[in-house]
C-alpha positions, 0 to 999 in steps of 0.5 A: 500500500505504501508504494501506491502513495509513492507512485501516485506522487512520483508518476502522477505529478511527474516530479519527484524530490525528497519531499515525496519521501517525507510524505511516504514516511508519514504514511508508514508512520501513520499505519504503524501507529494507528493500525491502518492506512490514512486514506484507506478505501475499498476502491483504489480510485476512492483512495486517490480522491482522498489523497487529492483532498487530503486537507478534507479527509486526513484525520488521526482518530480521536480515540488513538493512544498516540502522544501529542508529539507523535500526532504533530510529527505525522501532521507535519509529514502528511501535509502540503509540500510547502510546509512539510518537514525535512530532515533538519526539522525532523531531527529537532522534533520532540518525538525524536528527542531520545534518538541518538542521531550521531551513533545510529551507524555504529548501533546494532539494529534490533533485527538483522534479516538473513538474506540469500542475496542482495535482492532477496525481499522474501521478508516482505508479506506475500500478497499472492497465492503460494502457487503464484509466488512459486511460479515467480521464483521459478521465472526468476531462476530461469531468467537472465541476470540483469539489473532490471530483473524483478526482486525475488520474493517481492510481488506488486499488484498494479491497483489502477491505470495512472493514465486513465482520464479520471486519475489525470483529472484528479492530478490536475485538481491536486496541482491546482490546489497546490498552485492556489495554496502557493499563491495564497502563501505569496499573497499573505507574505506580501500583505505581511510585508506591506503591513510591516512597511506601513507600521515602520513608516508610521513609527518613523513619522511618529519619531520624526514628529516627536523629535520636532516637538522636542526641538521646538520646545527646547527652542521656546525655552531658549 
């Protein structure tokens, strides 16, 4: 299910940067902590709609036992790209305050999978029948070894056609939402800048008037 979210942004929006990874981390974190995906629906297309309108549909259950730090972290990963956390913000967050960042490489991992080879993905949950998996293994053994081979033991079911008219329509809708959000952010920034400029100008005028009054008062006394 994770890859569905990943490919929706990667293939659908036709642009990929590190911010997509942090969205994916938020999805994984949500499912691990809550117990089900954040935009779950029986129909993959319905899931797409929920992703497109994530501002409306994304919620953390009120009866969940997540800490406030955990909720805040997830909310700052599953959000618009412009305010999504990056690595620096993630490291500084209270949720990871006990994480020994400087010693991670030297630490022994809690679980070390035993791999048959570097592309062995057999520790992933099987999503096909055993017969289909066995056939897949046989195809792997009999195929030529190339960099483009399927990973052994890993299966992927294509949920829907990313080039379908419905998906493309939702992609455009999502892009339009992001565009409007960016324009609003720029407008708010300009308004704030104008307000600060006006306040600064007012303060300067008041200071100037005060100085003139003081000067005039001094002249009168003289």
